[in-house]
N, CA, C and O atoms as a Maestro MAE file, in Angstrom:
{
 s_m_m2io_version
 :::
 2.0.0
}

f_m_ct {
 s_m_title
 :::
 protein
 m_atom[336] {
  # First column is atom index #
  i_m_mmod_type
  r_m_x_coord
  r_m_y_coord
  r_m_z_coord
  i_m_residue_number
  s_m_chain_name
  s_m_pdb_residue_name
  s_m_pdb_atom_name
  i_m_atomic_number
  :::
  1 25 40.736 57.612 -15.458 1 A "MET " " N  " 7
  2 3 39.586 56.795 -15.125 1 A "MET " " CA " 6
  3 2 39.216 57.051 -13.660 1 A "MET " " C  " 6
  4 15 40.089 57.003 -12.794 1 A "MET " " O  " 8
  5 25 37.951 57.318 -13.370 2 A "PRO " " N  " 7
  6 3 37.555 57.633 -11.992 2 A "PRO " " CA " 6
  7 2 37.668 56.421 -11.070 2 A "PRO " " C  " 6
  8 15 37.512 55.275 -11.492 2 A "PRO " " O  " 8
  9 25 37.937 56.704 -9.829 3 A "TYR " " N  " 7
  10 3 38.042 55.665 -8.812 3 A "TYR " " CA " 6
  11 2 36.661 55.320 -8.280 3 A "TYR " " C  " 6
  12 15 35.784 56.180 -8.192 3 A "TYR " " O  " 8
  13 25 36.475 54.059 -7.928 4 A "LYS " " N  " 7
  14 3 35.232 53.623 -7.309 4 A "LYS " " CA " 6
  15 2 35.359 53.874 -5.807 4 A "LYS " " C  " 6
  16 15 36.416 53.632 -5.224 4 A "LYS " " O  " 8
  17 25 34.298 54.354 -5.188 5 A "ILE " " N  " 7
  18 3 34.292 54.665 -3.757 5 A "ILE " " CA " 6
  19 2 33.473 53.607 -3.027 5 A "ILE " " C  " 6
  20 15 32.349 53.299 -3.423 5 A "ILE " " O  " 8
  21 25 34.045 53.052 -1.957 6 A "GLU " " N  " 7
  22 3 33.318 52.126 -1.090 6 A "GLU " " CA " 6
  23 2 33.422 52.632 0.338 6 A "GLU " " C  " 6
  24 15 34.506 52.982 0.806 6 A "GLU " " O  " 8
  25 25 32.286 52.668 1.029 7 A "LEU " " N  " 7
  26 3 32.264 53.037 2.444 7 A "LEU " " CA " 6
  27 2 32.071 51.775 3.264 7 A "LEU " " C  " 6
  28 15 31.174 50.979 2.988 7 A "LEU " " O  " 8
  29 25 32.916 51.593 4.276 8 A "LYS " " N  " 7
  30 3 32.691 50.485 5.199 8 A "LYS " " CA " 6
  31 2 31.422 50.803 5.980 8 A "LYS " " C  " 6
  32 15 31.011 51.961 6.055 8 A "LYS " " O  " 8
  33 25 30.810 49.794 6.553 9 A "LYS " " N  " 7
  34 3 29.562 49.989 7.291 9 A "LYS " " CA " 6
  35 2 29.722 51.006 8.417 9 A "LYS " " C  " 6
  36 15 28.832 51.825 8.647 9 A "LYS " " O  " 8
  37 25 30.847 50.958 9.114 10 A "SER " " N  " 7
  38 3 31.077 51.893 10.212 10 A "SER " " CA " 6
  39 2 31.157 53.334 9.701 10 A "SER " " C  " 6
  40 15 30.627 54.246 10.336 10 A "SER " " O  " 8
  41 25 31.811 53.539 8.568 11 A "ALA " " N  " 7
  42 3 31.912 54.883 7.990 11 A "ALA " " CA " 6
  43 2 30.545 55.360 7.497 11 A "ALA " " C  " 6
  44 15 30.220 56.542 7.601 11 A "ALA " " O  " 8
  45 25 29.755 54.440 6.964 12 A "GLU " " N  " 7
  46 3 28.420 54.797 6.500 12 A "GLU " " CA " 6
  47 2 27.546 55.247 7.673 12 A "GLU " " C  " 6
  48 15 26.793 56.213 7.549 12 A "GLU " " O  " 8
  49 25 27.643 54.555 8.806 13 A "LYS " " N  " 7
  50 3 26.893 54.946 10.004 13 A "LYS " " CA " 6
  51 2 27.325 56.326 10.482 13 A "LYS " " C  " 6
  52 15 26.492 57.167 10.819 13 A "LYS " " O  " 8
  53 25 28.647 56.550 10.508 14 A "GLU " " N  " 7
  54 3 29.166 57.847 10.936 14 A "GLU " " CA " 6
  55 2 28.673 58.949 10.007 14 A "GLU " " C  " 6
  56 15 28.323 60.038 10.462 14 A "GLU " " O  " 8
  57 25 28.644 58.669 8.707 15 A "TYR " " N  " 7
  58 3 28.168 59.650 7.732 15 A "TYR " " CA " 6
  59 2 26.697 59.989 7.977 15 A "TYR " " C  " 6
  60 15 26.315 61.159 7.959 15 A "TYR " " O  " 8
  61 25 25.887 58.979 8.203 16 A "LEU " " N  " 7
  62 3 24.450 59.200 8.397 16 A "LEU " " CA " 6
  63 2 24.147 59.969 9.680 16 A "LEU " " C  " 6
  64 15 23.097 60.604 9.780 16 A "LEU " " O  " 8
  65 25 25.045 59.924 10.663 17 A "ASN " " N  " 7
  66 3 24.833 60.624 11.923 17 A "ASN " " CA " 6
  67 2 25.334 62.064 11.925 17 A "ASN " " C  " 6
  68 15 25.185 62.769 12.924 17 A "ASN " " O  " 8
  69 25 25.927 62.508 10.821 18 A "LEU " " N  " 7
  70 3 26.414 63.882 10.747 18 A "LEU " " CA " 6
  71 2 25.263 64.872 10.607 18 A "LEU " " C  " 6
  72 15 24.170 64.522 10.162 18 A "LEU " " O  " 8
  73 25 25.536 66.119 11.001 19 A "GLU " " N  " 7
  74 3 24.552 67.188 10.786 19 A "GLU " " CA " 6
  75 2 24.420 67.440 9.291 19 A "GLU " " C  " 6
  76 15 25.337 67.152 8.522 19 A "GLU " " O  " 8
  77 25 23.278 67.976 8.886 20 A "LYS " " N  " 7
  78 3 22.953 68.109 7.468 20 A "LYS " " CA " 6
  79 2 23.988 68.938 6.697 20 A "LYS " " C  " 6
  80 15 24.420 68.533 5.618 20 A "LYS " " O  " 8
  81 25 24.385 70.089 7.238 21 A "ASN " " N  " 7
  82 3 25.331 70.942 6.504 21 A "ASN " " CA " 6
  83 2 26.710 70.291 6.385 21 A "ASN " " C  " 6
  84 15 27.378 70.440 5.362 21 A "ASN " " O  " 8
  85 25 27.133 69.579 7.409 22 A "ILE " " N  " 7
  86 3 28.426 68.884 7.360 22 A "ILE " " CA " 6
  87 2 28.337 67.695 6.418 22 A "ILE " " C  " 6
  88 15 29.288 67.390 5.698 22 A "ILE " " O  " 8
  89 25 27.198 67.028 6.425 23 A "LYS " " N  " 7
  90 3 26.997 65.869 5.549 23 A "LYS " " CA " 6
  91 2 27.147 66.275 4.081 23 A "LYS " " C  " 6
  92 15 27.727 65.531 3.291 23 A "LYS " " O  " 8
  93 25 26.632 67.444 3.713 24 A "GLU " " N  " 7
  94 3 26.753 67.916 2.325 24 A "GLU " " CA " 6
  95 2 28.214 68.154 1.956 24 A "GLU " " C  " 6
  96 15 28.652 67.783 0.867 24 A "GLU " " O  " 8
  97 25 28.969 68.777 2.868 25 A "ARG " " N  " 7
  98 3 30.373 69.062 2.590 25 A "ARG " " CA " 6
  99 2 31.177 67.768 2.475 25 A "ARG " " C  " 6
  100 15 32.063 67.659 1.627 25 A "ARG " " O  " 8
  101 25 30.871 66.792 3.323 26 A "VAL " " N  " 7
  102 3 31.556 65.499 3.274 26 A "VAL " " CA " 6
  103 2 31.202 64.778 1.977 26 A "VAL " " C  " 6
  104 15 32.064 64.159 1.353 26 A "VAL " " O  " 8
  105 25 29.942 64.855 1.572 27 A "LYS " " N  " 7
  106 3 29.505 64.212 0.326 27 A "LYS " " CA " 6
  107 2 30.275 64.763 -0.871 27 A "LYS " " C  " 6
  108 15 30.720 64.001 -1.729 27 A "LYS " " O  " 8
  109 25 30.431 66.072 -0.929 28 A "VAL " " N  " 7
  110 3 31.171 66.699 -2.027 28 A "VAL " " CA " 6
  111 2 32.632 66.256 -1.998 28 A "VAL " " C  " 6
  112 15 33.215 65.966 -3.043 28 A "VAL " " O  " 8
  113 25 33.224 66.203 -0.806 29 A "ALA " " N  " 7
  114 3 34.627 65.783 -0.677 29 A "ALA " " CA " 6
  115 2 34.802 64.343 -1.150 29 A "ALA " " C  " 6
  116 15 35.788 64.024 -1.815 29 A "ALA " " O  " 8
  117 25 33.853 63.473 -0.810 30 A "ILE " " N  " 7
  118 3 33.932 62.072 -1.232 30 A "ILE " " CA " 6
  119 2 33.793 61.966 -2.750 30 A "ILE " " C  " 6
  120 15 34.507 61.191 -3.387 30 A "ILE " " O  " 8
  121 25 32.887 62.735 -3.323 31 A "GLN " " N  " 7
  122 3 32.731 62.712 -4.787 31 A "GLN " " CA " 6
  123 2 34.003 63.196 -5.474 31 A "GLN " " C  " 6
  124 15 34.388 62.664 -6.515 31 A "GLN " " O  " 8
  125 25 34.655 64.202 -4.894 32 A "ASN " " N  " 7
  126 3 35.896 64.709 -5.475 32 A "ASN " " CA " 6
  127 2 37.032 63.696 -5.357 32 A "ASN " " C  " 6
  128 15 37.947 63.695 -6.181 32 A "ASN " " O  " 8
  129 25 36.981 62.838 -4.347 33 A "LEU " " N  " 7
  130 3 38.006 61.803 -4.199 33 A "LEU " " CA " 6
  131 2 38.001 60.843 -5.375 33 A "LEU " " C  " 6
  132 15 39.054 60.335 -5.761 33 A "LEU " " O  " 8
  133 25 36.828 60.585 -5.953 34 A "SER " " N  " 7
  134 3 36.774 59.652 -7.082 34 A "SER " " CA " 6
  135 2 37.538 60.194 -8.290 34 A "SER " " C  " 6
  136 15 38.037 59.426 -9.112 34 A "SER " " O  " 8
  137 25 37.626 61.514 -8.392 35 A "LYS " " N  " 7
  138 3 38.373 62.127 -9.495 35 A "LYS " " CA " 6
  139 2 39.854 62.281 -9.157 35 A "LYS " " C  " 6
  140 15 40.719 62.082 -10.010 35 A "LYS " " O  " 8
  141 25 40.134 62.636 -7.907 36 A "ASP " " N  " 7
  142 3 41.503 62.883 -7.462 36 A "ASP " " CA " 6
  143 2 41.693 62.278 -6.074 36 A "ASP " " C  " 6
  144 15 41.346 62.918 -5.081 36 A "ASP " " O  " 8
  145 25 42.236 61.058 -5.974 37 A "PRO " " N  " 7
  146 3 42.349 60.385 -4.675 37 A "PRO " " CA " 6
  147 2 43.375 61.016 -3.734 37 A "PRO " " C  " 6
  148 15 43.392 60.708 -2.542 37 A "PRO " " O  " 8
  149 25 44.220 61.885 -4.253 38 A "LYS " " N  " 7
  150 3 45.212 62.564 -3.415 38 A "LYS " " CA " 6
  151 2 45.112 64.075 -3.643 38 A "LYS " " C  " 6
  152 15 46.005 64.677 -4.241 38 A "LYS " " O  " 8
  153 25 44.020 64.684 -3.163 39 A "PRO " " N  " 7
  154 3 43.839 66.122 -3.394 39 A "PRO " " CA " 6
  155 2 44.817 66.944 -2.566 39 A "PRO " " C  " 6
  156 15 45.470 66.420 -1.662 39 A "PRO " " O  " 8
  157 25 44.914 68.219 -2.874 40 A "SER " " N  " 7
  158 3 45.797 69.070 -2.081 40 A "SER " " CA " 6
  159 2 45.308 69.071 -0.637 40 A "SER " " C  " 6
  160 15 44.109 69.168 -0.374 40 A "SER " " O  " 8
  161 25 46.242 68.963 0.280 41 A "GLY " " N  " 7
  162 3 45.893 68.929 1.687 41 A "GLY " " CA " 6
  163 2 45.744 67.526 2.253 41 A "GLY " " C  " 6
  164 15 45.548 67.377 3.459 41 A "GLY " " O  " 8
  165 25 45.832 66.487 1.417 42 A "PHE " " N  " 7
  166 3 45.728 65.124 1.937 42 A "PHE " " CA " 6
  167 2 47.016 64.806 2.702 42 A "PHE " " C  " 6
  168 15 48.067 65.390 2.437 42 A "PHE " " O  " 8
  169 25 46.920 63.882 3.646 43 A "LYS " " N  " 7
  170 3 48.105 63.464 4.390 43 A "LYS " " CA " 6
  171 2 48.127 61.950 4.503 43 A "LYS " " C  " 6
  172 15 47.087 61.308 4.653 43 A "LYS " " O  " 8
  173 25 49.331 61.388 4.428 44 A "LYS " " N  " 7
  174 3 49.505 59.955 4.667 44 A "LYS " " CA " 6
  175 2 49.500 59.741 6.168 44 A "LYS " " C  " 6
  176 15 50.120 60.507 6.906 44 A "LYS " " O  " 8
  177 25 48.806 58.709 6.629 45 A "LEU " " N  " 7
  178 3 48.768 58.399 8.052 45 A "LEU " " CA " 6
  179 2 50.111 57.825 8.493 45 A "LEU " " C  " 6
  180 15 50.748 57.089 7.739 45 A "LEU " " O  " 8
  181 25 50.542 58.154 9.699 46 A "GLN " " N  " 7
  182 3 51.862 57.725 10.153 46 A "GLN " " CA " 6
  183 2 51.867 56.332 10.756 46 A "GLN " " C  " 6
  184 15 52.792 55.559 10.509 46 A "GLN " " O  " 8
  185 25 50.856 55.997 11.537 47 A "ASN " " N  " 7
  186 3 50.895 54.738 12.275 47 A "ASN " " CA " 6
  187 2 50.147 53.595 11.611 47 A "ASN " " C  " 6
  188 15 50.105 52.493 12.158 47 A "ASN " " O  " 8
  189 25 49.564 53.825 10.462 48 A "ARG " " N  " 7
  190 3 48.830 52.771 9.756 48 A "ARG " " CA " 6
  191 2 48.732 53.136 8.279 48 A "ARG " " C  " 6
  192 15 49.080 54.246 7.875 48 A "ARG " " O  " 8
  193 25 48.256 52.189 7.485 49 A "ASP " " N  " 7
  194 3 48.082 52.447 6.057 49 A "ASP " " CA " 6
  195 2 46.912 53.392 5.855 49 A "ASP " " C  " 6
  196 15 45.926 53.337 6.591 49 A "ASP " " O  " 8
  197 25 47.020 54.246 4.870 50 A "GLY " " N  " 7
  198 3 45.902 55.086 4.516 50 A "GLY " " CA " 6
  199 2 46.248 56.562 4.464 50 A "GLY " " C  " 6
  200 15 47.382 56.981 4.699 50 A "GLY " " O  " 8
  201 25 45.230 57.319 4.147 51 A "TYR " " N  " 7
  202 3 45.346 58.762 3.980 51 A "TYR " " CA " 6
  203 2 44.174 59.431 4.685 51 A "TYR " " C  " 6
  204 15 43.203 58.775 5.061 51 A "TYR " " O  " 8
  205 25 44.278 60.748 4.857 52 A "ARG " " N  " 7
  206 3 43.161 61.490 5.407 52 A "ARG " " CA " 6
  207 2 43.045 62.825 4.704 52 A "ARG " " C  " 6
  208 15 44.032 63.412 4.261 52 A "ARG " " O  " 8
  209 25 41.804 63.288 4.614 53 A "ILE " " N  " 7
  210 3 41.550 64.640 4.126 53 A "ILE " " CA " 6
  211 2 40.702 65.357 5.175 53 A "ILE " " C  " 6
  212 15 39.978 64.730 5.948 53 A "ILE " " O  " 8
  213 25 40.808 66.668 5.182 54 A "ARG " " N  " 7
  214 3 40.069 67.496 6.122 54 A "ARG " " CA " 6
  215 2 38.823 68.056 5.445 54 A "ARG " " C  " 6
  216 15 38.841 68.446 4.278 54 A "ARG " " O  " 8
  217 25 37.745 68.080 6.216 55 A "VAL " " N  " 7
  218 3 36.518 68.751 5.799 55 A "VAL " " CA " 6
  219 2 36.067 69.542 7.034 55 A "VAL " " C  " 6
  220 15 35.288 69.050 7.851 55 A "VAL " " O  " 8
  221 25 36.567 70.764 7.153 56 A "GLY " " N  " 7
  222 3 36.299 71.539 8.357 56 A "GLY " " CA " 6
  223 2 36.949 70.857 9.548 56 A "GLY " " C  " 6
  224 15 38.145 70.568 9.523 56 A "GLY " " O  " 8
  225 25 36.163 70.597 10.601 57 A "ASP " " N  " 7
  226 3 36.669 69.916 11.794 57 A "ASP " " CA " 6
  227 2 36.558 68.401 11.671 57 A "ASP " " C  " 6
  228 15 36.866 67.685 12.623 57 A "ASP " " O  " 8
  229 25 36.132 67.910 10.537 58 A "TYR " " N  " 7
  230 3 35.957 66.472 10.333 58 A "TYR " " CA " 6
  231 2 37.058 65.928 9.446 58 A "TYR " " C  " 6
  232 15 37.655 66.654 8.650 58 A "TYR " " O  " 8
  233 25 37.317 64.630 9.597 59 A "ARG " " N  " 7
  234 3 38.335 63.959 8.804 59 A "ARG " " CA " 6
  235 2 37.729 62.744 8.113 59 A "ARG " " C  " 6
  236 15 36.899 62.034 8.683 59 A "ARG " " O  " 8
  237 25 38.157 62.521 6.885 60 A "ILE " " N  " 7
  238 3 37.783 61.323 6.128 60 A "ILE " " CA " 6
  239 2 39.058 60.511 5.983 60 A "ILE " " C  " 6
  240 15 40.035 60.976 5.395 60 A "ILE " " O  " 8
  241 25 39.049 59.291 6.519 61 A "VAL " " N  " 7
  242 3 40.223 58.421 6.499 61 A "VAL " " CA " 6
  243 2 39.945 57.285 5.511 61 A "VAL " " C  " 6
  244 15 38.897 56.642 5.570 61 A "VAL " " O  " 8
  245 25 40.893 57.048 4.605 62 A "TYR " " N  " 7
  246 3 40.648 56.101 3.520 62 A "TYR " " CA " 6
  247 2 41.931 55.443 3.050 62 A "TYR " " C  " 6
  248 15 43.034 55.898 3.354 62 A "TYR " " O  " 8
  249 25 41.761 54.359 2.302 63 A "THR " " N  " 7
  250 3 42.881 53.690 1.646 63 A "THR " " CA " 6
  251 2 42.639 53.721 0.141 63 A "THR " " C  " 6
  252 15 41.506 53.861 -0.318 63 A "THR " " O  " 8
  253 25 43.716 53.590 -0.609 64 A "ILE " " N  " 7
  254 3 43.641 53.606 -2.071 64 A "ILE " " CA " 6
  255 2 44.236 52.305 -2.595 64 A "ILE " " C  " 6
  256 15 45.339 51.919 -2.207 64 A "ILE " " O  " 8
  257 25 43.502 51.632 -3.478 65 A "ASP " " N  " 7
  258 3 44.030 50.462 -4.174 65 A "ASP " " CA " 6
  259 2 44.189 50.853 -5.643 65 A "ASP " " C  " 6
  260 15 43.232 50.815 -6.417 65 A "ASP " " O  " 8
  261 25 45.398 51.224 -6.006 66 A "GLU " " N  " 7
  262 3 45.684 51.728 -7.355 66 A "GLU " " CA " 6
  263 2 45.453 50.667 -8.435 66 A "GLU " " C  " 6
  264 15 45.103 51.006 -9.565 66 A "GLU " " O  " 8
  265 25 45.644 49.393 -8.099 67 A "SER " " N  " 7
  266 3 45.561 48.347 -9.112 67 A "SER " " CA " 6
  267 2 44.141 48.163 -9.650 67 A "SER " " C  " 6
  268 15 43.957 47.796 -10.811 67 A "SER " " O  " 8
  269 25 43.132 48.419 -8.798 68 A "ILE " " N  " 7
  270 3 41.739 48.259 -9.258 68 A "ILE " " CA " 6
  271 2 40.942 49.561 -9.158 68 A "ILE " " C  " 6
  272 15 39.714 49.551 -9.233 68 A "ILE " " O  " 8
  273 25 41.656 50.687 -8.987 69 A "ASN " " N  " 7
  274 3 41.017 52.009 -8.895 69 A "ASN " " CA " 6
  275 2 39.885 52.022 -7.870 69 A "ASN " " C  " 6
  276 15 38.734 52.313 -8.196 69 A "ASN " " O  " 8
  277 25 40.242 51.699 -6.619 70 A "LEU " " N  " 7
  278 3 39.259 51.629 -5.542 70 A "LEU " " CA " 6
  279 2 39.721 52.467 -4.356 70 A "LEU " " C  " 6
  280 15 40.878 52.396 -3.942 70 A "LEU " " O  " 8
  281 25 38.804 53.255 -3.821 71 A "ILE " " N  " 7
  282 3 39.036 53.995 -2.582 71 A "ILE " " CA " 6
  283 2 38.075 53.440 -1.551 71 A "ILE " " C  " 6
  284 15 36.863 53.423 -1.769 71 A "ILE " " O  " 8
  285 25 38.615 52.982 -0.419 72 A "GLU " " N  " 7
  286 3 37.779 52.461 0.652 72 A "GLU " " CA " 6
  287 2 37.847 53.430 1.829 72 A "GLU " " C  " 6
  288 15 38.906 53.633 2.424 72 A "GLU " " O  " 8
  289 25 36.715 54.016 2.149 73 A "ILE " " N  " 7
  290 3 36.629 54.950 3.264 73 A "ILE " " CA " 6
  291 2 36.261 54.153 4.499 73 A "ILE " " C  " 6
  292 15 35.239 53.467 4.521 73 A "ILE " " O  " 8
  293 25 37.102 54.242 5.538 74 A "PHE " " N  " 7
  294 3 36.810 53.454 6.726 74 A "PHE " " CA " 6
  295 2 36.532 54.281 7.965 74 A "PHE " " C  " 6
  296 15 36.221 53.713 9.012 74 A "PHE " " O  " 8
  297 25 36.633 55.600 7.889 75 A "LYS " " N  " 7
  298 3 36.298 56.422 9.051 75 A "LYS " " CA " 6
  299 2 35.952 57.833 8.606 75 A "LYS " " C  " 6
  300 15 36.643 58.429 7.780 75 A "LYS " " O  " 8
  301 25 34.867 58.358 9.171 76 A "ILE " " N  " 7
  302 3 34.465 59.751 9.006 76 A "ILE " " CA " 6
  303 2 34.104 60.224 10.404 76 A "ILE " " C  " 6
  304 15 33.116 59.773 10.984 76 A "ILE " " O  " 8
  305 25 34.909 61.135 10.942 77 A "ALA " " N  " 7
  306 3 34.663 61.535 12.330 77 A "ALA " " CA " 6
  307 2 35.237 62.918 12.601 77 A "ALA " " C  " 6
  308 15 36.015 63.459 11.816 77 A "ALA " " O  " 8
  309 25 34.825 63.475 13.745 78 A "HIS " " N  " 7
  310 3 35.361 64.742 14.201 78 A "HIS " " CA " 6
  311 2 36.844 64.567 14.494 78 A "HIS " " C  " 6
  312 15 37.284 63.481 14.871 78 A "HIS " " O  " 8
  313 25 37.599 65.618 14.322 79 A "ARG " " N  " 7
  314 3 39.051 65.513 14.467 79 A "ARG " " CA " 6
  315 2 39.497 65.035 15.833 79 A "ARG " " C  " 6
  316 15 40.562 64.429 15.955 79 A "ARG " " O  " 8
  317 25 38.692 65.298 16.883 80 A "LYS " " N  " 7
  318 3 39.099 64.861 18.227 80 A "LYS " " CA " 6
  319 2 38.897 63.359 18.423 80 A "LYS " " C  " 6
  320 15 39.505 62.775 19.320 80 A "LYS " " O  " 8
  321 25 38.061 62.726 17.607 81 A "ASP " " N  " 7
  322 3 37.739 61.308 17.773 81 A "ASP " " CA " 6
  323 2 38.307 60.404 16.682 81 A "ASP " " C  " 6
  324 15 38.329 59.186 16.856 81 A "ASP " " O  " 8
  325 25 38.751 60.946 15.603 82 A "VAL " " N  " 7
  326 3 39.020 60.144 14.410 82 A "VAL " " CA " 6
  327 2 40.180 59.166 14.574 82 A "VAL " " C  " 6
  328 15 40.139 58.090 13.976 82 A "VAL " " O  " 8
  329 25 41.189 59.480 15.337 83 A "TYR " " N  " 7
  330 3 42.367 58.611 15.416 83 A "TYR " " CA " 6
  331 2 42.342 57.669 16.613 83 A "TYR " " C  " 6
  332 15 43.325 56.972 16.866 83 A "TYR " " O  " 8
  333 25 41.248 57.636 17.348 84 A "ARG " " N  " 7
  334 3 41.142 56.748 18.518 84 A "ARG " " CA " 6
  335 2 40.751 55.356 18.111 84 A "ARG " " C  " 6
  336 15 40.616 54.479 18.964 84 A "ARG " " O  " 8
  :::
 }
 m_bond[335] {
  # First column is bond index #
  i_m_from
  i_m_to
  i_m_order
  :::
  1 1 2 1
  2 2 3 1
  3 3 4 2
  4 3 5 1
  5 5 6 1
  6 6 7 1
  7 7 8 2
  8 7 9 1
  9 9 10 1
  10 10 11 1
  11 11 12 2
  12 11 13 1
  13 13 14 1
  14 14 15 1
  15 15 16 2
  16 15 17 1
  17 17 18 1
  18 18 19 1
  19 19 20 2
  20 19 21 1
  21 21 22 1
  22 22 23 1
  23 23 24 2
  24 23 25 1
  25 25 26 1
  26 26 27 1
  27 27 28 2
  28 27 29 1
  29 29 30 1
  30 30 31 1
  31 31 32 2
  32 31 33 1
  33 33 34 1
  34 34 35 1
  35 35 36 2
  36 35 37 1
  37 37 38 1
  38 38 39 1
  39 39 40 2
  40 39 41 1
  41 41 42 1
  42 42 43 1
  43 43 44 2
  44 43 45 1
  45 45 46 1
  46 46 47 1
  47 47 48 2
  48 47 49 1
  49 49 50 1
  50 50 51 1
  51 51 52 2
  52 51 53 1
  53 53 54 1
  54 54 55 1
  55 55 56 2
  56 55 57 1
  57 57 58 1
  58 58 59 1
  59 59 60 2
  60 59 61 1
  61 61 62 1
  62 62 63 1
  63 63 64 2
  64 63 65 1
  65 65 66 1
  66 66 67 1
  67 67 68 2
  68 67 69 1
  69 69 70 1
  70 70 71 1
  71 71 72 2
  72 71 73 1
  73 73 74 1
  74 74 75 1
  75 75 76 2
  76 75 77 1
  77 77 78 1
  78 78 79 1
  79 79 80 2
  80 79 81 1
  81 81 82 1
  82 82 83 1
  83 83 84 2
  84 83 85 1
  85 85 86 1
  86 86 87 1
  87 87 88 2
  88 87 89 1
  89 89 90 1
  90 90 91 1
  91 91 92 2
  92 91 93 1
  93 93 94 1
  94 94 95 1
  95 95 96 2
  96 95 97 1
  97 97 98 1
  98 98 99 1
  99 99 100 2
  100 99 101 1
  101 101 102 1
  102 102 103 1
  103 103 104 2
  104 103 105 1
  105 105 106 1
  106 106 107 1
  107 107 108 2
  108 107 109 1
  109 109 110 1
  110 110 111 1
  111 111 112 2
  112 111 113 1
  113 113 114 1
  114 114 115 1
  115 115 116 2
  116 115 117 1
  117 117 118 1
  118 118 119 1
  119 119 120 2
  120 119 121 1
  121 121 122 1
  122 122 123 1
  123 123 124 2
  124 123 125 1
  125 125 126 1
  126 126 127 1
  127 127 128 2
  128 127 129 1
  129 129 130 1
  130 130 131 1
  131 131 132 2
  132 131 133 1
  133 133 134 1
  134 134 135 1
  135 135 136 2
  136 135 137 1
  137 137 138 1
  138 138 139 1
  139 139 140 2
  140 139 141 1
  141 141 142 1
  142 142 143 1
  143 143 144 2
  144 143 145 1
  145 145 146 1
  146 146 147 1
  147 147 148 2
  148 147 149 1
  149 149 150 1
  150 150 151 1
  151 151 152 2
  152 151 153 1
  153 153 154 1
  154 154 155 1
  155 155 156 2
  156 155 157 1
  157 157 158 1
  158 158 159 1
  159 159 160 2
  160 159 161 1
  161 161 162 1
  162 162 163 1
  163 163 164 2
  164 163 165 1
  165 165 166 1
  166 166 167 1
  167 167 168 2
  168 167 169 1
  169 169 170 1
  170 170 171 1
  171 171 172 2
  172 171 173 1
  173 173 174 1
  174 174 175 1
  175 175 176 2
  176 175 177 1
  177 177 178 1
  178 178 179 1
  179 179 180 2
  180 179 181 1
  181 181 182 1
  182 182 183 1
  183 183 184 2
  184 183 185 1
  185 185 186 1
  186 186 187 1
  187 187 188 2
  188 187 189 1
  189 189 190 1
  190 190 191 1
  191 191 192 2
  192 191 193 1
  193 193 194 1
  194 194 195 1
  195 195 196 2
  196 195 197 1
  197 197 198 1
  198 198 199 1
  199 199 200 2
  200 199 201 1
  201 201 202 1
  202 202 203 1
  203 203 204 2
  204 203 205 1
  205 205 206 1
  206 206 207 1
  207 207 208 2
  208 207 209 1
  209 209 210 1
  210 210 211 1
  211 211 212 2
  212 211 213 1
  213 213 214 1
  214 214 215 1
  215 215 216 2
  216 215 217 1
  217 217 218 1
  218 218 219 1
  219 219 220 2
  220 219 221 1
  221 221 222 1
  222 222 223 1
  223 223 224 2
  224 223 225 1
  225 225 226 1
  226 226 227 1
  227 227 228 2
  228 227 229 1
  229 229 230 1
  230 230 231 1
  231 231 232 2
  232 231 233 1
  233 233 234 1
  234 234 235 1
  235 235 236 2
  236 235 237 1
  237 237 238 1
  238 238 239 1
  239 239 240 2
  240 239 241 1
  241 241 242 1
  242 242 243 1
  243 243 244 2
  244 243 245 1
  245 245 246 1
  246 246 247 1
  247 247 248 2
  248 247 249 1
  249 249 250 1
  250 250 251 1
  251 251 252 2
  252 251 253 1
  253 253 254 1
  254 254 255 1
  255 255 256 2
  256 255 257 1
  257 257 258 1
  258 258 259 1
  259 259 260 2
  260 259 261 1
  261 261 262 1
  262 262 263 1
  263 263 264 2
  264 263 265 1
  265 265 266 1
  266 266 267 1
  267 267 268 2
  268 267 269 1
  269 269 270 1
  270 270 271 1
  271 271 272 2
  272 271 273 1
  273 273 274 1
  274 274 275 1
  275 275 276 2
  276 275 277 1
  277 277 278 1
  278 278 279 1
  279 279 280 2
  280 279 281 1
  281 281 282 1
  282 282 283 1
  283 283 284 2
  284 283 285 1
  285 285 286 1
  286 286 287 1
  287 287 288 2
  288 287 289 1
  289 289 290 1
  290 290 291 1
  291 291 292 2
  292 291 293 1
  293 293 294 1
  294 294 295 1
  295 295 296 2
  296 295 297 1
  297 297 298 1
  298 298 299 1
  299 299 300 2
  300 299 301 1
  301 301 302 1
  302 302 303 1
  303 303 304 2
  304 303 305 1
  305 305 306 1
  306 306 307 1
  307 307 308 2
  308 307 309 1
  309 309 310 1
  310 310 311 1
  311 311 312 2
  312 311 313 1
  313 313 314 1
  314 314 315 1
  315 315 316 2
  316 315 317 1
  317 317 318 1
  318 318 319 1
  319 319 320 2
  320 319 321 1
  321 321 322 1
  322 322 323 1
  323 323 324 2
  324 323 325 1
  325 325 326 1
  326 326 327 1
  327 327 328 2
  328 327 329 1
  329 329 330 1
  330 330 331 1
  331 331 332 2
  332 331 333 1
  333 333 334 1
  334 334 335 1
  335 335 336 2
  :::
 }
}
């Protein structure tokens, strides 16, 4: 059963501010998360709950709620800014 994707307002703003070509790649990655919430290359975050996937130089940081099949994306940012 596919997972439902929710973007927090801050992640939605970050997504809308991306360049067009990067926005397309991020969109595809988010759509793929609904099918496979832990794709190859995902990593568990060390200092907080959640996971991250890479999309070029950008990172998508999210949490998974297995009980209700929900993925909440709370950060989409360049790798130099994402963990601040």
